[in-house]
N, C-alpha and C positions, 0 to 999 in steps of 0.2 A: 752465470758459473764464471769465477775468471780463469782463464787458462791453466794456474797451475792446480786449480781444484781439476780439472776436466778426466783423470787417467781416475777410471773407476775401478781398475785390477784391484789387488790386496798385496802388499809388498810386508812380508813376516820376516822378523830376525829374532834370534832368541838366543840367550846365554844370559849370565847375572848382571841387571841391571841397577844404577842409580837413580834415583833422583829426590827433591825435596818439596813437601808440601804449603811450605811457608816460612816466613823468615826465621831464618837458623838463630840470626844476633837475637830477635825480639824474643822468640819463642824458645829457642832452645833447640839443637839437635836433636836431643831425643824424641820431642814432639813431628820434626821437620825430617829428617831423613829419614828415609825410604829405602831400603836396598834390599831385592827379592835374588836369592841366590841361582834361580831359574826361572825365568820370563821368559814371555813371549810381548814383542811393541807390532802391533800390526799395523800398517800404514795403507790407507784411500783417500783417493780425492786430496792429497795434499793436507791430509792430519791423520791424528792419530784414531784407530778406530776402537783396538783393545791394548791394554796396557794391564798385568798383572802376573800374577803363578802362570809357569805353562800351561802345567794341568787343567785350569780353568779356562785359558784362553783359547787355547788348543780344539775347545769342545763350542766354541764360538765363532771359529775361521768357517768361510765358506767352504762346502767340498773339494778336494784339489788343491787347495792351496799349498803354494810349496813354502817353507818355514828352512830358512837358512841357520844352521847352526851354528853358535860362538861358544868355545868351550871355557873351560872353566877360567880357562888366563886370559879370557879378557871381559870388559866390561864396554855395558852398554849404559849412553849418558844423553841428556840434552846435547843441541850443539852450544858450542862454546858462545860467550855475549862479550863483543868488544864495545867498550861505551866511547873510547876516542881515537880517532886514526886519521892520518892523513893522506890519501893514497896517491897524491901526485908526488910524495917522500919517497916510493919506493926505491929509487936507485938512486936515494944517497944514504940508505941504510948505513951504518958503520964510519960515517965520515968521522974525519979525526979532530980534536982539538980544539973548541970552542966552547963557551957556557951559550945560557939560552940567546940574548940581542945579540951576539956577535956569529952564533950558529944558524939564526937566521939570515942577517945578512950574505954570510958566506958561503950557505947550501940550500936552507930551502927556499931562498927568492930566486936565487937561481934557477931551481928544477922548475917553479911552479912557473916563473915565465916562460918554461918551454911547453907546457901545456895550453899554451896561446894555438900552438899547432894542433888541430882534433886529429890527425892519425899519431900522434905521438900521446895524446892523452888517451888514448883508445888502448895503444898498446901497454899503457902503465895501467892502466884499469883493469887489463884482462890479466897482467900480471900479479896485480896483488890482489886480485879475488881469486885467482889460482893459489896464491898462496896461502890464505884465508880458508881453503876448505883443505888442502893438504893440513893442515894445523885444526883441522875441526872447528872453528870459525865459523859459524853461519848468518850469524847477525854483528853488524856493527854500524856505530855512529861516527861516519866519515867525513872529514872537511874536502871540498876540491880547491880549487882556485877561485878565484874573481873572474873569469870566463865563464861565462853561463854554461858554452858545450862542454867544459870539462864537468861538468853539473850531469848535463843530457847524456853525455857517451859513458858518464860514469852508469846512470840509472838504465839507459839502454842492456848495458853487457849485465846488470844486476838482473835484469826482466828476462835475457837470454837465461840465464840460469836458475829462475826463481827462486831469488834471493828476497827475506826479507830483510833490506836495510834503509836506514837514516840517511841523507845527508842535503848539502846544499852548498852554493856558491860563496865565497867569502866575501864579505862586506870590510873594506879598505879602503878608506880617502885619505891617510898622511901616515907619516911616519916609514914608507917603504917606498922601493922605486916607482917611479911615474907608472913605469907601464902595469905593474899590478895594483892598481889607484883608481879605484869609480869615484862617482859623487856620491852624496845620498840620496840624490833622486834616479839617481842612474840605478845604483845596488837595490835601492827600493822596487823598480819598474822589473829589474830582471828577479829577483828574488820574487816578488810574488806571480810573473809567466809562470815562473818551477814551480810554486806550489800549485798554481793552478793546472799547468800541465802533467804534472806528477804525482800528488800527493792525494793517497791513496787508490793510485792505479796501480792494479795488480798487488805487489806487495810492498811497494815502495812508499816515503813517507821520508817528506820534505823539511828540510831545517834551516832557519832564519840563522843566518853563520858570522856572527862579526868576528874577525879573527881574535883582537883582543880587543880590552881597554885604549889604549895606548895606538893603535891602529885607525881608531876610529872616533871620527869627529863629534860631536853632542848633539849636532844636527842628523850624520848617520844613525846614532842611535836613538836618537828619537824616534824617526823612521822606522826603525826596526823594532821598535816598541809598537808603533801603530800598525805595520804591515802583521806583527802577532795578535794584536788585538781583533784587526780583520781576518784574521786566521786562528783562532787560538786551539785548533786542532794540529795546528803544525806544531814543529818541537824549535827552540831554541839551545845552538851550542854556542860554547866560546871556552875561556881560557881566564883563571882568577889564578891569584895569589901563585905563582909558581917558582921566583925565585925574589927575595929581598931588597934587590936592587929593581926589580920591575915593580913591587910594592910602592917603592919610593917615588918611581918615575909616574906613578897613574896619582901618588897624591899631590904631585905637583900640576899634573894635567887637569885634577877635577877635584881642586884645592875644596870646592863647595860639599862634595862629598865626604860622610862621616867614615869611609873606608872602603877601599875596593871593590867590595861585593855592593855597596848602597850605589855605585856608579852604574850596574845594571839595572838597581833597585830603582832608583829615580826616574828611567828609562822603559820601566816596563815590562825588563827583561828577567824576571826569576820568577818562579813556581815549577808545578806539575809541569813534566816535557822540558823543561830546561834542563841543561847538562853541563858542568862546565869542568876543564881538564884540571887536575892536580891541587889547588886549594890547600897546599902545604903549610902556605904560612899566615890560612885563617884565624882571625879572632876567636873567641868565646860568643861575642856577640853575633859573629857572624856565622858561624856552625848553629846556632841559636837560629838564625833568621832563615838559614836553609834549612831547619828543622821544622819551622812554621810556616814557610813557603811549600815547601815538597819541593825544593828546590837538592839536586842532586850532584855529585860529585865524581868524577871518574878519578880515582888512583892509578896512576901510572908509573910504576916503579922503576923498571928498567931505563925510561927517561929520563928520570928524576936521579938516577945513581951516574947513570950516561953523562948527562949533564951537570952534574954538580951541585941540580938547585935546590936538593934537601931533602928528609924524610918526611911524609906525610903519616901522622900517626892514627892509623885507623883504629885502634880503640878510643882514642879523644873523640874522635868522629862519631863512633857510635854510641858513646857514653850517654845512658839514661840519666835524664830523665827529657832527652832533645837528639833522639838519637837520630844523623843524617842517611838519607839515602843516599849509598854505596856502590858504583860498578866498579869492574877493572878495565884498565883500557891501555892498549899494545905502545901508544903514542909513536906510531911508524910516520917517520922516519928517525926522530931522535932515540924512541926506542927500538930496544937492540934484536927484537924479537917475535915475529907473528905467531908465535907458541903460546897460547895461553897457560899451557902447563909450566915452561921457564917464567912466565908471567906471574903466575902464582908462588912459584920459586923465591922470585925478587922480591914479592910481598911478605913472603916471611922473612926472611930475611931483616927488611927493613923495618917491620914490626919488633920483633929478635932486637934492630939499633934503639929504637924506641924505650924498649924496656917490655915488650907485651912477646906472647907466645900466641901466634894464628896459628887452631887449628885445622888438621886436613879439611875437615869437614866443612869448616865456615868458608876455606877457601875454595872448594869446590860449589860452594852455595854461591859466593861471590863471581865465580867463571858461569853460573850457569844461571838459573830464579834470581839472581841477586842483581846480575846485571839487567836482566830483563825488570826489572820492579825500579831500577835505578831508571830506566827507559819507559815506565809505566805501559808497560807489552808483556808484563805478567799471564796475563788474561789471554794471551798468542802464542808464546812460543817462553822457553826457558824449563820447563820440566814436562815430564814423561805422565800425560794424562789425555782419555781420551775427550776428542774435540780439540783439543790445540793443534795448531800445528807442527807437522811431521819432520822437525828438524831434529837428527837424530844422529851422532857417531858413535863409534865401539872403537874402543881403546883395546889395544894390545900390550897386557900390563908385564907381558916378558920379552919387548920390542927390541930392547941390546942385551951382549951377551951379561954387561955390565947390573944391568936391572934384573932381568932371571937369576942372577947369583944372587941377588939380597934378597929377590921374595921368595927364597926359599925358608930365611928366615922371619920372613914376617907374624907376626901374632895373631894380630887381625885386621880388619878391614882398615881403620885408622891407620895402621901404622901402613897395608898398602898402598892406601890416597898418598899417604904422607912420601913415602919412594917415589910414586910417580911423579909427584909436583917436583920433588928436589932434582929427580935422575929423567925426567919424561923431556920431549922434545916433539914436534912434528915426525918424528919415525914413529911414536907409540898411538898415532891416528892408523887403523886399520881401514877404516871407511867412514865417508861421509854420506850423510842422506840430506838431501834438501827438499822439503814438501811432500817429502815418500819416495821422492826417487835419488837413486846411488849415483852422485855427481864425483865421487872420488875412490880409489881403493890402492892403498900401498900395493906398490909392486915388492914383489919376492928379490929378493936381494943375496945374491951370489955367496 
């Protein structure tokens, strides 16, 4: 038994609850959205023991179980899932005045070089994880730096908290400062050691992490693909088609490839458990290839707006008959918030700019079960159901005076959810539970 499964006591919370039982885009909200106006979620040994109407579940609880009651102005949800983030960039969130390539040189590379210092990297990892829990994010796919210890300390801090997290050290051997470059062989060896040390240990999952095609030589991508073939249950994470200038750069660097996604495909780096940030400028052919291979895209709306990268057309990506797996990403630190609620609001605005309306139900699906499906983790996290890992959050639906005032006129659940994703943020998260253990409780305000 893993340490996070060791506690046999039962933690039970009661209140309105929302979850999804399937793919809201493919099957429709009517078939997949489940709302219980008065539910109990019971958690034990790191998993959800019972979930359902309070009157029924109360009879199943061990005698003497204390049930914490959250009132009708709260909502119990699965923990939010962030499919793309860079923890070493936590201290440069909100850095002014550059688009992608210049932003990397001016801010990101500078911050990442500091993570050669293990003490510094641990401080930033702790701050990053604390902010996630405050915002209700319980799982994320995270880029560390080229330094293998940056990944070790991140996994150590996740293990301390019992979090289900995906992470990997960067692979980068060109077009970056010398201090941040490895070699193809060293990147392979260090990534392999991290996989063998961490993948499947507790709740840790390791990812092979080429930063993006321009920072990796063909030799490095070839070895990354070879490593994934050795460890096919590990993850691959990278970036694709974030800006038009980047797409053109990739075309020049890899003239033999048909398109940007083909660079990764030629090196065996697409498929289930491969997730790529952005995907704004993917062609229809590339989207079809994502669909056919099971490759996922992390939609990062606050980052894309902040850097002026473009607008990811979610409706186009989910279009039948070749829907792509899509999750949401904060993309910290070019992204501007840890809050998935704020990310949902930005995703709605981007969809509007693309000529489509993103419903609140579909948005909350993306932040929970949709993100889990993008990461091939829907059998472990992302929903409220017995047997799943007990990562659960409680939203205060009246978290600020403005939200409380606006909620007075909400006609139904859909409108209430929409208000939360447009006006809510980390202040809306009343409590966060990881593996059934409370790890965050919002402090009362004066």
